[in-house]
SEPA-155532 format. One line per 3 residues: number of its first residue (from 1); their letters; for each residue x, y, z of C-alpha. Coordinates in steps of 0.001 Angstrom, whole numbers, always signed. Layout:
// SEPA-155532
NUM> A> X,Y,Z; ... .
This chain:
// SEPA-155532
1> MTA> +23089,-12257,+11828; +20689,-10587,+14254; +17038,-11181,+15106 .
4> PEP> +14289,-8967,+16588; +11912,-10390,+19182; +8913,-11627,+17078 .
7> GDV> +6355,-10984,+19796; +7290,-7306,+19878; +6679,-6761,+16146 .
10> PLS> +3095,-5983,+14975; +1652,-8448,+12450; -709,-7724,+9535 .
13> LYV> -2134,-9782,+6674; -2090,-8916,+2977; -4465,-10713,+566 .
16> HIP> -3807,-10431,-3170; -6591,-10830,-5735; -4860,-10711,-9136 .
19> WCV> -7659,-10168,-11662; -8801,-6919,-13238; -11067,-6011,-16146 .
22> RKC> -8166,-4595,-18136; -4455,-4178,-17459; -3536,-486,-17150 .
25> PYC> -474,+663,-19128; +1306,+1974,-16006; +616,-999,-13720 .
28> DFN> +3514,-3235,-12651; +1564,-5183,-10016; +857,-8880,-10455 .
31> SHA> -2491,-8334,-12176; -4129,-10211,-15041; -6958,-9131,-17354 .
34> LKE> -9956,-11383,-16783; -10645,-13426,-19924; -13093,-15982,-18560 .
37> VLP> -15450,-16610,-15659; -13972,-15378,-12391; -12966,-18458,-10345 .
40> EQD> -13701,-16762,-7055; -14733,-19851,-5084; -11659,-21842,-6096 .
43> YVQ> -9431,-18877,-5425; -10865,-18187,-1964; -10330,-21852,-1105 .
46> ALL> -6722,-21599,-2282; -6221,-18442,-195; -7452,-20164,+2956 .
49> TGL> -5348,-23249,+2241; -2323,-21022,+1804; -3108,-19287,+5083 .
52> RQQ> -3256,-22619,+6954; +235,-23343,+5677; +1451,-20086,+7298 .
55> QEL> -187,-20490,+10700; +3079,-21391,+12358; +4505,-18053,+11168 .
58> AAG> +1716,-16265,+13033; +2437,-18308,+16162; -671,-16986,+17900 .
61> REI> +262,-13345,+17342; -2617,-10889,+16956; -3378,-9561,+13476 .
64> TSV> -3701,-5764,+13577; -4935,-5180,+10010; -6004,-6956,+6823 .
67> FIG> -5585,-5421,+3364; -7279,-6989,+330; -5517,-5603,-2731 .
70> GGT> -5039,-6373,-6384; -5840,-6375,-9243; -9420,-5417,-8578 .
73> PSL> -10758,-7104,-5428; -14173,-5494,-5970; -14714,-7939,-8852 .
76> FSG> -15355,-10533,-6132; -18874,-10952,-4782; -19840,-10048,-1256 .
79> AAI> -20370,-13752,-523; -16807,-14591,-1606; -15328,-11816,+548 .
82> AKL> -17470,-12947,+3484; -16213,-16534,+3103; -12636,-15277,+2907 .
85> LQG> -12879,-13120,+6018; -14662,-15805,+8011; -11931,-18263,+7049 .
88> IRN> -9313,-15769,+8205; -11135,-15325,+11532; -11208,-19093,+11994 .
91> QLV> -7446,-19388,+11586; -5942,-16240,+13096; -6316,-14099,+16199 .
94> LAK> -7700,-10735,+15052; -7483,-7514,+17053; -10828,-6286,+18377 .
97> DIE> -10370,-2964,+16573; -8890,-4519,+13436; -8734,-2412,+10258 .
100> ITL> -9918,-4378,+7196; -9379,-2590,+3881; -10616,-3611,+438 .
103> EAN> -9534,-1945,-2801; -12386,-1062,-5156; -12398,+384,-8649 .
106> PGA> -15223,+2575,-9988; -16905,+648,-12764; -16436,-2631,-10885 .
109> VDA> -18780,-1958,-7941; -22447,-1375,-7187; -24543,-607,-4122 .
112> GHF> -25166,-4289,-3410; -21455,-5107,-3444; -20601,-2332,-1005 .
115> AEY> -23368,-3299,+1421; -22239,-6943,+1331; -18581,-6021,+1900 .
118> RAA> -19614,-3951,+4911; -21685,-6825,+6300; -18733,-9192,+5774 .
121> GVN> -16551,-7067,+8052; -14720,-4735,+5663; -14508,-1374,+7467 .
124> RLS> -12232,+624,+5165; -12383,+1127,+1405; -9673,+2345,-938 .
127> IGV> -11228,+3593,-4182; -8911,+3733,-7199; -10091,+6959,-8822 .
130> QSF> -6675,+8152,-10171; -8271,+11231,-11790; -11623,+12973,-12152 .
133> NAV> -10646,+14151,-15645; -12126,+12078,-18489; -9196,+12703,-20847 .
136> HLH> -6658,+11625,-18249; -8665,+8549,-17284; -8647,+7519,-20939 .
139> SLG> -4889,+8064,-21221; -4372,+5866,-18137; -6468,+3060,-19609 .
142> RIH> -9024,+3209,-16803; -12424,+1617,-17406; -14474,+4218,-15502 .
145> DPG> -15461,+7823,-16158; -15614,+10748,-13694; -19317,+10220,-13048 .
148> QAL> -18728,+6602,-12037; -15960,+7682,-9686; -18290,+10107,-7911 .
151> QAF> -21058,+7534,-7824; -18776,+4866,-6340; -17863,+7149,-3453 .
154> RLA> -21484,+8076,-2756; -22539,+4427,-2860; -19799,+3578,-377 .
157> RSA> -21023,+6268,+2004; -24626,+5125,+1670; -23510,+1565,+2486 .
160> GFR> -22161,+2796,+5813; -18440,+3216,+5166; -16955,+5935,+7349 .
163> NIN> -13317,+5268,+6515; -12578,+5758,+2818; -9380,+6445,+901 .
166> IDL> -9315,+7967,-2569; -6332,+7086,-4757; -5210,+9896,-7061 .
169> MFG> -2193,+10278,-9348; -408,+13353,-10680; +2160,+13917,-13402 .
172> LPQ> -275,+12367,-15876; +188,+12579,-19665; -31,+16273,-20654 .
175> QTP> -1482,+17227,-17266; -1232,+20886,-16227; -807,+22071,-12625 .
178> EQA> -4348,+23468,-12809; -5750,+20072,-13813; -3852,+18281,-11050 .
181> LAD> -5207,+20748,-8487; -8733,+20310,-9871; -8514,+16570,-9108 .
184> LQQ> -7616,+17326,-5494; -10367,+19921,-5224; -12948,+17397,-6402 .
187> AAR> -11643,+14794,-3982; -11765,+17278,-1091; -15401,+18103,-1879 .
190> LAP> -16210,+14459,-1187; -14346,+14684,+2157; -12797,+11208,+2321 .
193> EHI> -10907,+10373,+5481; -7736,+9667,+3518; -6204,+10667,+181 .
196> SWY> -3293,+8825,-1450; -1728,+11228,-3967; +1292,+9946,-5805 .
199> QLT> +3274,+10661,-8942; +2893,+8541,-12053; +6132,+6656,-12680 .
202> FEP> +7137,+4432,-15572; +7998,+1037,-14114; +9791,-1711,-16082 .
205> NTL> +7539,-4348,-17648; +4760,-1821,-18331; +3517,-398,-21606 .
208> FYH> +4302,+3161,-20488; +7905,+2177,-19789; +8390,+978,-23354 .
211> QPP> +6158,+3607,-24958; +6317,+6620,-22622; +3690,+9318,-23190 .
214> PTP> +4543,+13023,-22775; +4308,+14033,-19112; +4993,+17249,-17137 .
217> DDE> +8632,+18258,-16805; +10433,+18568,-13452; +9533,+22234,-13032 .
220> QLW> +5844,+21517,-13596; +5954,+18500,-11260; +7476,+20673,-8546 .
223> EIQ> +4732,+23261,-9017; +2059,+20543,-8870; +3496,+19117,-5653 .
226> QQG> +3793,+22475,-3943; +284,+23577,-4901; -1247,+20213,-4080 .
229> QGF> +406,+19805,-694; -547,+23347,+277; -4141,+22829,-796 .
232> LRN> -4506,+19548,+1109; -2969,+21102,+4213; -5465,+23983,+4056 .
235> MGY> -8309,+21478,+3675; -7340,+19680,+6879; -5390,+16785,+5391 .
238> AQY> -2102,+16243,+7205; +703,+14667,+5203; +2206,+11829,+7227 .
241> EVS> +4011,+9947,+4443; +5444,+10768,+1015; +2108,+10171,-736 .
244> AFS> -388,+9828,+2136; -2665,+12548,+3552; -5324,+12058,+6188 .
247> QKN> -7890,+13792,+8308; -7605,+13381,+12074; -7503,+9677,+13029 .
250> GRC> -7664,+8707,+9338; -4179,+7258,+8855; -3983,+3845,+7224 .
253> RHN> -2870,+1462,+9959; -1955,-1286,+7523; +418,+893,+5528 .
256> LNY> +1842,+2404,+8714; +2824,-1108,+9725; +4788,-1439,+6477 .
259> WMF> +6498,+1921,+6931; +7381,+1153,+10548; +8924,-2143,+9403 .
262> GDY> +6305,-4356,+10998; +5611,-7936,+9940; +2963,-9148,+7527 .
265> LAI> +1736,-12499,+6309; +634,-12672,+2680; -1676,-14938,+710 .
268> GAG> -2541,-14905,-2970; -753,-15186,-6301; +2515,-13248,-6201 .
271> AHA> +1987,-12001,-2638; +5050,-11054,-571; +5426,-11498,+3193 .
274> KVS> +7911,-10348,+5846; +8120,-12199,+9150; +10437,-11832,+12145 .
277> TEK> +11607,-15145,+13580; +14062,-16181,+16263; +16614,-16756,+13490 .
280> GVI> +16116,-13404,+11762; +13829,-11536,+9387; +12535,-13665,+6508 .
283> RYA> +10922,-12547,+3245; +8606,-14894,+1360; +7181,-14613,-2155 .
286> RER> +4328,-16752,-3523; +3832,-18240,-6979; +2747,-15426,-9318 .
289> HPQ> +468,-17173,-11830; -3138,-17427,-10550; -3901,-20815,-12090 .
292> TYM> -720,-22397,-10744; -1343,-20832,-7349; -4864,-22252,-7170 .
295> LSP> -3578,-25751,-7979; -989,-25618,-5200; -940,-22522,-2935 .
298> GAR> +2158,-23781,-1119; +4237,-24493,-4214; +7081,-22368,-5574 .
301> ISR> +7520,-20227,-2499; +10794,-18342,-2485; +12374,-17648,+895 .
304> RQL> +15154,-15203,+1738; +16650,-14278,+5091; +17697,-10623,+5222 .
307> EDD> +21357,-9922,+5902; +22305,-7095,+8252; +22988,-4627,+5414 .
310> DLK> +19603,-5468,+3866; +17868,-4892,+7203; +19483,-1496,+7696 .
313> LEF> +18549,-270,+4231; +15021,-1710,+4199; +14227,-265,+7623 .
316> MMN> +15322,+3211,+6539; +13632,+2923,+3119; +10332,+2489,+4927 .
319> ALR> +10777,+4639,+8038; +12085,+7693,+6198; +8980,+7844,+4026 .
322> LTE> +7187,+9054,+7162; +7283,+12833,+7522; +7582,+12484,+11308 .
325> GVD> +10180,+9740,+11036; +10459,+7155,+13820; +11986,+6829,+17271 .
328> VDL> +15608,+5669,+17205; +14635,+2815,+19544; +12387,+1362,+16843 .
331> FGK> +15426,+464,+14747; +16609,-1996,+17375; +13133,-3399,+17999 .
334> RTG> +12526,-4132,+14319; +16008,-5204,+13196; +17637,-6623,+16336 .
337> MAA> +20658,-4361,+15782; +22008,-1412,+17734; +21425,+2054,+16294 .
340> ASI> +25199,+2532,+16528; +25508,+233,+13500; +24158,+3031,+11263 .
343> AES> +25644,+5957,+13190; +28113,+6895,+10453; +25367,+7128,+7813 .
346> VDR> +23079,+9044,+10178; +25805,+11564,+10990; +26543,+12102,+7306 .
349> ARQ> +22825,+12585,+6524; +22567,+15200,+9279; +25661,+17005,+8014 .
352> LGL> +24071,+17192,+4563; +20845,+18571,+5997; +18826,+15505,+5008 .
355> LEK> +18004,+14327,+8550; +16860,+16437,+11476; +19401,+16763,+14286 .
358> GAD> +18551,+15098,+17564; +19387,+11831,+19279; +15904,+10428,+19754 .
361> RFQ> +14428,+10314,+16216; +15282,+9502,+12631; +13302,+12194,+10823 .
364> PTS> +13878,+13543,+7311; +14134,+17296,+6905; +12070,+18994,+4218 .
367> RGQ> +15190,+18726,+2050; +15478,+15029,+2940; +11878,+14454,+1898 .
370> MFL> +12551,+16245,-1383; +15707,+14229,-2083; +14685,+10952,-453 .
373> NDL> +16648,+8780,-2873; +19847,+10712,-2114; +19167,+10213,+1591 .
376> LVL> +18632,+6466,+1254; +21828,+5990,-762; +23728,+6853,+2419 .
379> FDK> +22350,+3710,+4074; +23010,+1335,+1147; +26127,-641,+2111 .
382> R> +25314,-3791,+183 .
């Protein structure tokens, strides 16, 4: 078993808020439809208690980013988010230029909320639009309409946010390539700093998995991807990850830390963490049910130390999502192993035209990006 040097691995914090107005039929996240009064004060207290229990994992390391995800975090009041972030500041060392992202859904925000989030220290918003087409929003079970999506973005701008991501999906039920491109065109007119554009997939334990709606076939999906990527490129959005496109300096630092196999603490019901220690890389998972979590934030925590084969695969699963790939040296810094330990798989991937040739980087070719799963299979020795 090997171990990276913890102090050399960047550290982030993920905060999970599990409630939403209604569970979407495609969602496999740990989210729960709100059926009573939102217990935001009790939950924030549980989050901060859970964070205190993880302080030794931070060991004084600087936190480079915070991501508040869900569920629908924008259901929480500005006062609750302010209390949460102040509690985090009291317990952890935060970078001076820290990126703090909060996910918001149109239909669950207003001007007052956005202004309060900004005052609390949130400096990046991720708005879950998914589509600007009313028919597609209905098919996805979303609670907002296109007008609310546009209004949410404008309210965020008026509240002072200058770093905004718009989440969009493609491959929606009965979506045409023209409709998918229209969503991107509308998003580009708003000029967000970042666009996450990803394909709808049917995950186990979702309604769509058990009752799949009709969606575009492979040929249509290919056409959508090619048109969409070309359009975003022409509009000044550089693709830096499978589903991430940004303007200059607009990349999501929190997600980059995931993809570059950095460490992250995690608080909240069902939240998952990854931490490098002197004994190896450890994954933690929290209790999933919100009520049980609030009663005892430190209970029912599962812990698993990654074996060498797990480390190799997980590093490549993340790093090869990046269009530019990563330096070969990063493998050793994040896993504690020599790059020679995956040399056979790397050579085979290069022979198949899935990885670029060259000794200094692990970078997928355009073919490797297209057939990413086939590329990753080469590194799965478990």
